[in-house]
DOMARSE-106933 format. One line per 4 residues: number of its first residue (from 0); their letters; for each residue x, y, z of C-alpha. Coordinates in Angstrom, 3 decimals. Example, Ala and Ser with C-alpha at 12.3 -4.5 7.8 and 13.67 -1.06 7.14 Angstrom:
0	as	12.300/-4.500/7.800; 13.670/-1.060/7.140;
//
This chain:
0	xxxx	0.000/0.000/0.000; 1.131/3.565/-0.719; 2.345/5.249/2.469; 1.684/8.950/2.959;
4	xxxx	3.308/11.379/3.178; 5.816/10.762/0.378; 9.296/11.782/1.512; 12.328/12.387/-0.683;
8	xxxx	15.727/12.447/1.002; 18.612/14.085/-0.850; 22.294/14.353/0.046; 23.910/17.551/-1.173;
12	xxxx	27.657/18.076/-1.130; 27.760/21.722/-0.110; 31.448/22.025/-0.977; 30.784/20.736/-4.492;
16	xxxx	27.820/23.086/-4.804; 29.911/26.077/-3.692; 32.699/25.167/-6.113; 30.168/24.940/-8.932;
20	xxxx	28.749/28.362/-8.136; 32.229/29.893/-8.044; 33.070/28.210/-11.360; 29.980/29.656/-13.023;
24	xxxx	30.742/33.057/-11.522; 34.305/33.143/-12.881; 33.303/31.870/-16.321; 30.019/33.704/-16.914;
28	xxxx	30.529/37.102/-15.234; 30.566/39.901/-17.844; 30.648/37.303/-20.583; 29.798/39.874/-23.268;
32	xxxx	32.993/41.819/-22.549; 34.786/42.645/-24.709; 32.130/43.340/-27.313; 34.592/42.496/-30.053;
36	xxxx	35.953/39.482/-31.924; 38.566/37.735/-29.765; 41.391/35.708/-31.373; 40.026/32.433/-32.858;
40	xxxx	36.434/33.667/-32.685; 37.272/35.066/-36.114; 37.821/31.456/-37.262; 34.911/29.663/-35.583;
44	xxxx	32.533/32.543/-36.261; 32.735/31.973/-39.997; 31.419/28.432/-39.551; 28.675/29.633/-37.220;
48	xxxx	27.503/32.085/-39.886; 27.493/29.319/-42.490; 25.378/27.177/-40.129; 22.873/29.971/-39.717;
52	xxxx	22.557/30.197/-43.506; 22.568/26.383/-43.988; 25.600/26.650/-46.293; 27.860/23.621/-46.627;
56	xxxx	31.437/23.868/-45.367; 34.256/21.536/-44.407; 36.776/22.166/-41.624; 39.887/20.016/-41.903;
60	xxxx	40.868/20.793/-38.290; 37.730/19.582/-36.560; 34.568/17.461/-36.953; 30.971/18.579/-36.816;
64	xxxx	29.727/18.477/-33.208; 31.841/21.360/-31.910; 30.613/23.694/-34.637; 27.018/22.606/-34.014;
68	xxxx	27.326/23.414/-30.292; 28.585/26.913/-31.070; 25.891/27.338/-33.715; 23.208/26.292/-31.217;
72	xxxx	24.245/29.103/-28.888; 24.124/31.551/-31.778; 20.697/30.249/-32.828; 19.280/30.658/-29.310;
76	xxxx	20.530/34.244/-29.326; 18.787/35.023/-32.603; 21.968/35.343/-34.678; 21.180/35.310/-38.409;
80	xxxx	24.742/34.819/-39.652; 25.055/38.313/-41.116; 28.381/39.408/-39.665; 31.753/39.707/-41.387;
84	xxxx	34.317/37.678/-39.450; 37.211/39.382/-41.203; 39.497/40.591/-38.390; 40.268/40.183/-34.699;
88	xxxx	39.029/43.137/-32.688; 36.063/43.960/-34.945; 33.169/45.289/-32.883; 30.002/43.197/-32.703;
92	xxxx	26.872/45.138/-33.739; 23.933/45.501/-31.368; 22.010/42.874/-33.332; 24.499/40.146/-32.312;
96	xxxx	23.991/38.557/-28.883; 27.626/38.131/-27.813; 26.536/36.474/-24.557; 24.755/33.645/-26.384;
100	xxxx	27.673/33.110/-28.779; 29.984/32.464/-25.815; 27.477/30.761/-23.523; 28.090/27.063/-24.183;
104	xxxx	31.912/27.172/-23.983; 31.597/29.103/-20.712; 29.107/26.613/-19.251; 31.354/23.715/-20.266;
108	xxxx	34.363/25.426/-18.726; 32.465/25.942/-15.480; 31.300/22.312/-15.342; 34.906/21.091/-15.650;
112	xxxx	35.486/22.162/-12.019; 32.823/19.960/-10.338; 33.519/17.092/-12.741; 37.204/17.226/-11.781;
116	xxxx	36.122/17.031/-8.140; 34.113/13.896/-8.902; 36.987/12.250/-10.796; 39.282/12.548/-7.760;
120	xxxx	36.589/11.074/-5.518; 36.043/8.154/-7.909; 39.790/7.480/-7.900; 39.384/6.765/-4.188;
124	xxxx	40.857/9.941/-2.727; 39.300/12.131/-0.065; 36.983/15.067/-0.574; 39.761/17.304/0.720;
128	xxxx	41.962/16.258/-2.196; 39.014/16.730/-4.539; 38.595/20.239/-3.155; 42.276/20.999/-3.749;
132	xxxx	42.146/19.741/-7.354; 38.991/21.741/-8.008; 40.580/24.914/-6.663; 43.509/24.478/-9.020;
136	xxxx	41.070/24.129/-11.917; 38.935/26.998/-10.639; 41.741/29.545/-10.372; 43.712/28.653/-13.493;
140	xxxx	43.707/31.868/-15.523; 44.317/30.081/-18.835; 41.345/27.742/-18.354; 39.142/30.722/-17.490;
144	xxxx	40.194/32.714/-20.561; 39.700/29.768/-22.908; 36.220/29.182/-21.460; 34.950/32.734/-21.820;
148	xxxx	35.009/32.984/-25.600; 33.545/31.204/-28.609; 36.246/28.510/-28.617; 36.126/24.731/-28.287;
152	xxxx	38.876/23.685/-25.854; 36.634/23.948/-22.778; 33.999/21.834/-24.536; 36.382/19.006/-25.428;
156	xxxx	37.936/19.083/-21.926; 34.506/18.688/-20.349; 33.621/15.671/-22.499; 37.018/14.071/-21.812;
160	xxxx	36.560/14.455/-18.061; 32.956/13.278/-18.237; 34.058/10.161/-20.104; 36.623/9.336/-17.401;
164	xxxx	34.300/10.156/-14.504; 31.419/8.055/-15.822; 33.706/5.136/-16.608; 35.254/5.227/-13.119;
168	xxxx	31.740/5.432/-11.676; 30.824/2.312/-13.666; 33.994/0.531/-12.552; 33.421/1.324/-8.859;
172	xxxx	29.688/0.500/-8.836; 28.534/-2.854/-7.397; 28.510/-5.607/-10.028; 24.931/-6.492/-9.182;
176	xxxx	23.674/-2.971/-9.928; 22.127/-2.672/-13.427; 22.411/1.131/-13.161; 26.183/0.839/-13.573;
180	xxxx	25.736/0.141/-17.298; 24.030/3.508/-17.665; 27.320/5.048/-16.490; 29.194/2.966/-19.072;
184	xxxx	26.807/4.118/-21.794; 27.343/7.731/-20.732; 31.087/7.156/-20.917; 30.872/5.938/-24.510;
188	xxxx	28.606/8.871/-25.369; 31.064/11.334/-23.846; 33.950/9.743/-25.763; 32.063/10.183/-29.023;
192	xxxx	31.221/13.770/-28.109; 34.876/14.557/-27.311; 35.986/13.191/-30.692; 33.056/14.944/-32.377;
196	xxxx	34.214/18.300/-31.000; 37.927/17.965/-31.757; 39.931/15.069/-33.085; 42.394/15.513/-30.225;
200	xxxx	39.678/13.793/-28.157; 40.850/10.558/-29.809; 43.930/10.575/-27.543; 41.872/10.507/-24.342;
204	xxxx	39.489/7.968/-25.859; 42.411/5.621/-26.495; 43.538/6.134/-22.893; 40.097/5.210/-21.584;
208	xxxx	39.952/2.160/-23.845; 43.359/1.122/-22.533; 42.264/1.458/-18.901; 39.028/-0.398/-19.662;
212	xxxx	41.016/-3.160/-21.392; 43.187/-3.650/-18.294; 40.099/-3.856/-16.102; 38.468/-6.309/-18.526;
216	xxxx	41.584/-8.474/-18.617; 41.566/-8.574/-14.825; 37.863/-9.491/-14.890; 38.516/-12.381/-17.291;
220	xxxx	41.066/-13.779/-14.866; 38.731/-13.542/-11.859; 37.678/-17.144/-11.245; 34.969/-16.072/-8.785;
224	xxxx	32.929/-14.646/-11.681; 31.029/-17.065/-13.915; 31.891/-17.412/-17.578; 28.457/-16.189/-18.647;
228	xxxx	28.796/-13.065/-16.506; 32.251/-12.357/-17.953; 30.899/-12.757/-21.489; 27.957/-10.402/-20.835;
232	xxxx	30.214/-7.778/-19.273; 32.686/-7.968/-22.151; 29.884/-7.560/-24.698; 28.424/-4.594/-22.803;
236	xxxx	31.803/-2.900/-22.618; 32.416/-3.505/-26.308; 29.023/-2.121/-27.293; 29.242/0.954/-25.055;
240	xxxx	32.886/1.830/-25.716; 33.163/0.889/-29.402; 29.792/0.574/-31.133; 28.033/3.507/-29.448;
244	xxxx	30.855/6.034/-30.091; 30.998/5.066/-33.765; 27.233/5.307/-34.225; 27.077/8.661/-32.470;
248	xxxx	30.008/9.984/-34.507; 28.099/9.106/-37.669; 24.987/10.709/-36.184; 26.794/14.023/-35.603;
252	xxxx	27.606/14.136/-39.308; 24.090/13.073/-40.274; 22.749/16.147/-38.486; 25.570/18.259/-39.905;
256	xxxx	24.896/17.259/-43.522; 21.132/17.499/-43.053; 21.420/21.087/-41.859; 23.957/22.236/-44.460;
260	xxxx	22.143/21.615/-47.727; 23.071/24.776/-49.631; 26.010/25.399/-51.919; 28.873/27.476/-50.552;
264	xxxx	32.539/28.458/-50.819; 33.873/24.975/-49.956; 32.049/23.150/-52.763; 35.171/22.901/-54.892;
268	xxxx	36.738/20.568/-52.334; 34.069/17.961/-53.029; 33.275/15.664/-55.937; 30.827/16.712/-58.656;
272	xxxx	28.264/14.228/-57.304; 28.459/15.829/-53.858; 28.243/19.342/-55.300; 25.241/18.413/-57.400;
276	xxxx	23.387/17.298/-54.253; 23.558/20.829/-52.774; 21.077/23.580/-53.517; 22.570/26.180/-55.861;
280	xxxx	26.088/26.189/-57.260; 26.894/23.223/-59.470; 23.413/21.763/-58.989; 21.921/24.659/-60.933;
284	xxxx	23.974/23.520/-63.912; 23.843/19.747/-63.566; 20.289/19.094/-62.388; 18.320/17.282/-65.034;
288	xxxx	21.274/16.333/-67.205; 21.071/12.982/-68.972; 22.351/10.283/-66.648; 23.858/7.945/-69.261;
292	xxxx	26.691/9.111/-71.512; 25.906/8.164/-75.116; 27.682/8.416/-78.446; 27.220/12.043/-79.469;
296	xxxx	27.107/13.305/-75.875; 28.710/16.681/-75.210; 30.615/16.492/-71.904; 33.064/18.288/-69.668;
300	xxxx	35.574/16.004/-67.919; 36.802/16.962/-64.458; 39.950/15.361/-63.058; 39.345/13.472/-59.803;
304	xxxx	42.803/14.605/-58.619; 42.201/18.323/-59.119; 41.961/19.172/-55.418; 41.583/21.587/-53.813;
308	xxxx	41.284/23.531/-57.098; 39.146/21.744/-59.707; 40.247/21.561/-63.334; 38.685/20.258/-66.532;
312	xxxx	40.131/18.605/-69.646; 40.712/21.506/-72.020; 42.119/22.420/-75.420; 42.587/25.683/-77.293;
316	xxxx	44.006/27.044/-80.545; 47.636/27.029/-79.486; 50.253/24.429/-80.336; 53.113/22.927/-78.388;
320	xxxx	56.416/24.709/-79.194; 58.493/22.998/-81.888; 61.349/22.720/-79.401; 61.310/23.087/-75.613;
324	xxxx	63.881/25.012/-73.555; 65.570/21.708/-72.689; 66.220/21.073/-76.372; 63.667/18.271/-76.718;
328	xxxx	61.286/18.419/-79.639; 57.492/18.140/-79.619; 54.826/17.093/-82.108; 53.834/20.770/-82.539;
332	xxxx	50.219/19.655/-82.332; 47.435/21.441/-80.449; 47.817/21.739/-76.677; 45.620/19.699/-74.350;
336	xxxx	45.624/20.878/-70.725; 43.584/20.893/-67.549; 41.972/24.317/-66.999; 40.766/25.483/-63.536;
340	xxxx	37.827/27.559/-64.803; 34.516/26.914/-66.519; 35.080/27.546/-70.214; 33.482/26.632/-73.512;
344	xxxx	36.795/25.031/-74.544; 36.242/22.393/-71.846; 33.531/20.699/-73.953; 34.268/17.403/-75.707;
348	xxxx	32.040/15.208/-77.844; 32.010/11.446/-77.279; 32.239/9.992/-80.800; 31.692/6.484/-82.123;
352	xxxx	34.837/5.584/-84.155; 32.700/3.565/-86.594; 30.395/6.459/-87.490; 30.938/9.970/-88.808;
356	xxxx	28.039/11.707/-87.059; 28.571/13.834/-83.912; 24.952/13.945/-82.705; 23.128/11.553/-80.390;
360	xxxx	21.053/9.007/-82.248; 17.473/7.988/-81.588; 17.341/6.108/-79.365; 20.643/7.106/-77.706;
364	xxxx	23.285/4.375/-77.639; 24.915/4.369/-74.187; 28.679/4.089/-73.745; 29.666/1.165/-71.513;
368	xxxx	32.726/-0.057/-69.674; 35.251/-1.390/-72.181; 33.874/0.524/-75.203; 36.269/2.214/-77.633;
372	xxxx	35.567/5.924/-78.206; 37.043/9.057/-79.688; 36.912/12.433/-77.910; 36.271/15.281/-80.346;
376	xxxx	36.968/18.830/-79.141; 33.796/20.794/-79.735; 35.254/24.256/-80.466; 38.412/23.366/-82.458;
380	xxxx	37.288/20.096/-84.125; 40.410/18.173/-83.086; 40.534/14.655/-81.680; 42.111/13.824/-78.327;
384	xxxx	45.358/12.130/-79.270; 48.457/10.569/-77.756; 51.590/9.063/-79.259; 55.132/8.047/-78.472;
388	xxxx	56.366/11.615/-77.974; 57.591/12.795/-74.562; 55.289/15.115/-72.642; 56.602/18.692/-72.220;
392	xxxx	57.098/18.716/-68.416; 56.994/14.968/-67.715; 59.353/13.339/-70.250; 58.744/9.879/-68.771;
396	xxxx	55.114/10.123/-69.973; 53.511/10.538/-73.414; 52.361/13.829/-74.852; 48.584/14.346/-75.187;
400	xxxx	47.460/16.615/-78.004; 44.612/17.636/-80.250; 45.191/15.968/-83.628; 43.582/15.588/-87.041;
404	xxxx	44.958/12.858/-89.279; 45.580/14.581/-92.634; 47.520/11.571/-93.940; 45.271/8.544/-94.301;
408	xxxx	48.271/6.216/-94.236; 49.067/7.115/-90.587; 47.767/4.671/-87.960; 45.003/5.907/-85.679;
412	xxxx	46.278/7.619/-82.522; 42.954/8.869/-81.162; 41.182/5.773/-79.874; 40.495/5.471/-76.140;
416	xxxx	39.001/2.637/-74.104; 36.535/3.579/-71.354; 37.393/1.920/-68.027; 34.701/2.595/-65.395;
420	xxxx	36.692/2.280/-62.162; 33.769/2.223/-59.714; 31.649/-0.143/-61.809; 29.325/-2.684/-60.241;
424	xxxx	29.141/-4.867/-63.361; 31.292/-5.507/-66.421; 28.641/-3.965/-68.675; 28.369/-0.827/-66.503;
428	xxxx	27.079/2.268/-68.335; 29.189/5.416/-68.169; 27.123/7.765/-65.963; 27.178/11.515/-65.513;
432	xxxx	28.790/12.612/-62.206; 28.498/9.132/-60.654; 31.090/7.242/-62.740; 34.838/7.606/-62.317;
436	xxxx	36.501/6.541/-65.558; 40.008/5.879/-66.808; 40.654/6.634/-70.470; 43.168/4.082/-71.771;
440	xxxx	44.947/4.853/-75.040; 44.300/1.874/-77.302; 47.592/1.994/-79.251; 49.968/2.316/-76.281;
444	xxxx	47.875/1.250/-73.242; 48.815/4.549/-71.599; 46.291/6.161/-69.277; 45.145/9.780/-69.565;
448	xxxx	46.111/11.539/-66.343; 46.771/14.879/-64.698; 50.507/15.130/-64.032; 50.209/17.787/-61.306;
452	xxxx	52.745/20.079/-63.039; 51.998/23.513/-64.469; 53.015/24.372/-68.018; 55.247/27.428/-68.705;
456	xxxx	54.010/30.692/-70.182; 53.577/29.148/-73.630; 50.959/26.859/-72.019; 49.322/29.767/-70.147;
460	xxxx	50.327/28.227/-66.793; 47.600/25.612/-67.169; 48.014/22.088/-65.757; 49.803/19.471/-67.836;
464	xxxx	47.846/16.427/-69.052; 49.825/13.336/-70.064; 49.339/9.677/-70.924; 51.358/7.382/-68.707;
468	xxxx	52.115/3.800/-69.681; 53.157/2.373/-66.345; 50.519/2.531/-63.666; 49.681/0.318/-60.726;
472	xxxx	46.449/0.267/-58.797; 43.953/3.089/-58.580; 45.092/6.710/-58.571; 42.794/9.731/-58.525;
476	xxxx	45.073/11.482/-61.044; 44.092/8.817/-63.614; 40.312/9.122/-63.250; 37.877/11.608/-64.747;
480	xxxx	34.241/12.436/-64.065; 31.649/13.796/-66.471; 30.405/16.945/-64.774; 28.308/18.794/-67.377;
484	xxxx	26.495/16.760/-69.990; 23.998/17.222/-72.793; 22.869/15.148/-75.736; 24.282/16.841/-78.830;
488	xxxx	21.911/17.547/-81.700; 24.080/19.564/-84.141; 26.304/18.264/-86.921; 27.483/21.584/-88.391;
492	xxxx	30.327/23.440/-86.664; 28.470/26.775/-86.333; 25.367/25.143/-84.893; 27.512/23.041/-82.565;
496	xxxx	29.367/26.107/-81.239; 26.058/27.847/-80.524; 24.829/24.704/-78.778; 27.968/24.497/-76.608;
500	xxxx	27.470/28.112/-75.482; 23.882/27.457/-74.367; 22.930/26.488/-70.766; 22.206/22.884/-69.803;
504	xxxx	19.883/23.400/-66.830; 16.627/21.450/-66.479; 14.721/21.361/-63.178; 15.048/17.715/-62.228;
508	xxxx	16.504/16.562/-58.890; 19.089/13.833/-58.343; 20.740/13.020/-54.966; 23.480/10.772/-53.599;
512	xxxx	23.148/8.732/-50.419; 24.117/9.959/-46.943; 26.784/7.253/-46.653; 28.458/8.393/-49.859;
516	xxxx	28.493/11.975/-48.590; 29.669/10.928/-45.123; 32.593/8.903/-46.458; 33.610/11.655/-48.845;
520	xxxx	33.585/14.263/-46.072; 35.772/12.018/-43.894; 38.226/11.508/-46.731; 38.392/15.215/-47.543;
524	xxxx	38.972/16.111/-43.881; 41.913/13.700/-43.802; 43.466/14.611/-47.144; 42.651/18.265/-47.813;
528	xxxx	44.861/20.445/-45.650; 44.794/24.207/-45.486; 48.036/26.140/-45.781; 49.843/26.056/-42.452;
532	xxxx	51.584/29.437/-42.288; 53.746/30.558/-39.392; 51.822/32.516/-36.742; 53.155/35.155/-34.395;
536	xxxx	51.867/33.279/-31.345; 52.658/29.731/-32.431; 54.839/27.837/-29.964; 56.467/24.492/-29.216;
540	xxxx	55.324/21.928/-26.628; 58.434/22.546/-24.496; 57.512/26.232/-24.262; 54.130/25.263/-22.818;
544	xxxx	55.679/23.426/-19.889; 58.133/26.227/-19.082; 55.504/28.954/-19.632; 57.731/30.691/-22.164;
548	xxxx	54.787/31.764/-24.281; 51.463/33.551/-24.096; 48.825/34.651/-26.605; 47.376/38.157/-26.793;
552	xxxx	43.685/37.400/-27.353; 42.385/40.962/-27.368; 43.822/44.472/-27.116; 41.742/47.602/-26.648;
556	xxxx	42.488/49.968/-29.542; 43.029/53.043/-27.346; 43.609/51.907/-23.741; 45.738/49.325/-21.931;
560	xxxx	42.795/46.953/-21.424; 43.784/43.557/-22.822; 43.187/39.826/-22.478; 45.953/37.218/-22.653;
564	xxxx	46.056/33.455/-22.549; 48.490/33.093/-19.646; 48.352/30.291/-17.140; 48.495/30.722/-13.367;
568	xxxx	52.297/30.562/-12.843; 52.006/29.012/-9.365; 49.535/26.260/-10.258; 51.432/25.459/-13.472;
572	xxxx	54.643/25.178/-11.483; 52.953/22.880/-8.976; 51.650/20.773/-11.878; 55.157/20.315/-13.282;
576	xxxx	56.561/19.418/-9.857; 53.770/16.897/-9.308; 54.507/15.212/-12.634; 58.198/14.969/-11.774;
580	xxxx	57.447/13.765/-8.229; 55.107/11.028/-9.453; 57.706/9.650/-11.861; 60.440/9.696/-9.211;
584	xxxx	58.179/8.101/-6.612; 56.939/5.462/-9.066; 60.534/4.599/-9.988; 61.505/4.169/-6.313;
588	xxxx	58.405/2.085/-5.607; 59.040/-0.201/-8.592; 62.697/-0.743/-7.758; 61.973/-1.521/-4.108;
592	xxxx	59.037/-3.776/-4.955; 61.338/-5.611/-7.346; 63.510/-6.330/-4.318; 60.470/-7.554/-2.380;
596	xxxx	60.067/-4.372/-0.303; 56.503/-3.008/-0.167; 56.499/0.572/1.099; 52.709/0.916/0.934;
600	xxxx	49.825/-1.547/1.353; 48.518/-3.287/-1.746; 45.325/-1.212/-1.735; 47.334/2.022/-1.650;
604	xxxx	49.600/0.702/-4.423; 46.569/-0.080/-6.613; 45.251/3.421/-5.964; 48.655/4.932/-6.838;
608	xxxx	48.783/2.939/-10.087; 45.227/3.981/-11.001; 46.184/7.607/-10.377; 49.080/7.219/-12.783;
612	xxxx	46.986/5.495/-15.420; 44.369/8.240/-15.428; 46.276/11.445/-14.621; 49.823/10.789/-15.821;
616	xxxx	48.448/8.774/-18.743; 46.023/11.603/-19.512; 48.899/14.091/-19.589; 51.026/11.853/-21.794;
620	xxxx	48.371/11.112/-24.438; 47.390/14.779/-24.658; 50.942/16.149/-24.742; 53.320/13.712/-26.454;
624	xxxx	51.457/13.578/-29.838; 51.999/17.321/-30.276; 55.751/16.838/-29.999; 55.651/14.917/-33.295;
628	xxxx	53.144/17.127/-35.126; 54.434/19.174/-38.041; 51.958/22.041/-37.815; 51.473/25.384/-36.097;
632	xxxx	50.782/24.757/-32.402; 49.456/27.129/-29.769; 49.411/27.308/-26.003; 45.744/26.300/-25.806;
636	xxxx	46.632/22.874/-27.211; 48.250/22.150/-23.829; 45.118/22.760/-21.734; 43.624/19.216/-21.900;
640	xxxx	46.955/17.774/-20.710; 47.263/20.429/-17.994; 43.894/19.523/-16.472; 45.194/16.043/-15.663;
644	xxxx	48.211/17.493/-13.868; 45.957/19.637/-11.666; 44.096/16.477/-10.677; 47.394/14.702/-10.080;
648	xxxx	48.764/17.456/-7.802; 46.080/17.190/-5.126; 45.857/13.384/-5.193; 49.636/12.942/-4.985;
652	xxxx	49.761/15.272/-2.005; 47.227/13.108/-0.177; 49.229/9.994/-1.019; 52.375/11.563/0.472;
656	xxxx	50.456/12.762/3.541; 48.890/9.358/4.211; 51.580/6.876/3.241; 54.980/8.614/3.221;
660	xxxx	54.834/10.763/6.337; 54.437/8.902/9.596; 55.034/11.706/12.110; 52.270/14.156/12.949;
664	xxxx	54.767/17.026/12.866; 55.709/16.252/9.299; 52.077/15.980/8.316; 51.265/19.331/9.912;
668	xxxx	54.139/20.924/8.009; 52.886/19.398/4.756; 49.369/20.688/5.410; 50.745/24.154/6.149;
672	xxxx	52.769/24.087/2.932; 49.710/22.991/0.975; 47.676/25.869/2.409; 50.490/28.291/1.604;
676	xxxx	50.653/27.039/-1.984; 46.879/27.414/-2.383; 47.152/30.947/-1.023; 49.869/31.675/-3.601;
680	xxxx	47.655/30.200/-6.319; 44.831/32.527/-5.275; 47.191/35.527/-5.095; 48.625/34.731/-8.530;
684	xxxx	45.112/34.387/-9.925; 44.205/37.790/-8.475; 47.325/39.443/-9.886; 46.631/38.212/-13.412;
688	xxxx	42.866/38.853/-13.322; 43.196/42.107/-15.313; 44.751/40.083/-18.162; 42.150/37.344/-17.735;
692	xxxx	38.977/39.439/-17.744; 40.266/42.563/-19.522; 39.476/44.809/-16.564; 40.393/46.839/-14.624;
696	xxxx	42.679/48.680/-17.005; 46.287/48.747/-15.818; 48.956/51.360/-16.275; 52.076/50.708/-18.330;
700	xxxx	54.130/50.191/-15.166; 51.621/47.708/-13.761; 51.611/45.754/-17.016; 55.393/45.747/-17.054;
704	xxxx	55.375/44.314/-13.532; 53.169/41.420/-14.716; 55.674/40.471/-17.399; 57.202/37.678/-15.323;
708	xxxx	58.909/36.173/-18.368; 60.822/38.236/-20.909; 59.311/36.116/-23.685; 55.749/37.164/-22.807;
712	xxxx	54.228/39.544/-25.332; 52.386/42.116/-23.204; 51.700/45.399/-24.988; 50.801/48.753/-23.500;
716	xxx	50.324/52.412/-24.367; 52.658/54.860/-22.648; 50.937/58.079/-21.632;
//
């Protein structure tokens, strides 16, 4: 029977609640200041504007979820995307809600503090240690600065810490509790979210998988657990930590591609089929084109290797020079190139070698895989040709030219075999946009390809096209795609030229599948890299540890008000000392245990090892990869690794207090030192607050006094 009254009992950790309130206060106070574009907001803001306008884009430095989170904040604030993100320091207009643009990163940055508290507790340390770790996170000036703007580091840090916390909660929960698998599911979800925000989340995901693998291996060896139970637990862990993250990662991109359905500035990075699926742009030209290429079809052929700048097979009324600068001779026939612009000279007619007509018959006869064709240049009436003459810039390959055989006794040099690379059957029809084809020269078995080299001035700096005999496997430089296509109806040259100048648009829709778009986006993100130019504030990983560098995020144009990404020098120093102390202590422990000497109980040793796996391992996986990266790096790349050292500092102090110091006097001294260090952390935080929040404005002398390292770039106006 239902008993009245109904009573709900709740336990509230007041310390955790107070820490959370302080975290929100430091991250959200005066969030709209400065009312100007701050550092990388100029980068992320462009993507937010494209989201608001549903315009497709691709960011090679990060996946979709992070941009969607920032765009959600902008959407809630009523942002319509109409703002020019063209320079750092540009003032936001009144119509832009700056607070909403920066809201989600700030909330995530604030939540990192209580989540860090919970991680320390789940590692088996006291609430006092959790408080100490949280205070280090709370008063780290760099973490505060990175959280207060439209940036993604605070978001990825939160998901990384959530993944670890929820997994540790699962690991520590009673085996009989079914609720523990909810924690495991949340861990897998958080892992996917971390990777979906920034690919650097992969490092922490691999760490978590490694820790989970060790725990699973230990479970398999536990003879007190039945085989069925071990099997079920292994399956659950596999599903939650492998299957769920993959499915969610795909889901982030499903939402991303569903939202961004309009053509935009990044279209040229994608294949013609992808471009044709977007509203506007290429789709306005290609919609409604005939699907099957037939004899008599008028086509433009785009090279599959022409990335990031597209180019099309092209010819014009200019011949190869009789002799090149190197002294080699040429055929002096008409140039064939790859041209990076839409042009009427990009049109070719697919001709049947057995017939003289250049128009599509009725009914059209489709071209299939393995068919022999000729390619007739529509504007100059020359056939695509190749022969045993060295190409101008690639002498190891054959020259490709536009040729008319005036001497009937010469053997044919203009026959090409159609090889549909992505065919599903041997009789596959050559399709517009969808088919990738190789054109194999019948006489020499050479393949038409883009060499990747530009021609000199006599070739108008256009890309060289060659025919290469020796090829192995599939190469994108050897494949071509029909982009624009119409069924030709004219036989006379004048009528044909007029036809080639006319538009091809018909309002008929044709789409490609989500999976095709998803896989292409993944491939482009991996292979298409933006130019990595040197930046004033780029730095090396060693400079992060020694605090040799800072980043000026914002400078007031007329006063000394400014915001810098500078860490709390005291807490960063403590973090470095803690890392060194853990390695020294672990080395001593291992050597003495090797000799059979156990300095700490087994339970304490297991706790010490777990601390190293999570915190030292977390630092290693988020720091070491950057040492080997050949790209511009910045101080904010160090923040995920730094968070683990803050957690390590407090937990290692408790370990020393409990297990290394036996005398009360020594423990009291250690507690006094810890309090003194925390006081110094708070004082250091207070001193650097003007550079963290941009106010109050400091004088030139005060700013000079804050320049603790000569390498710091702190600017000021002398009055």
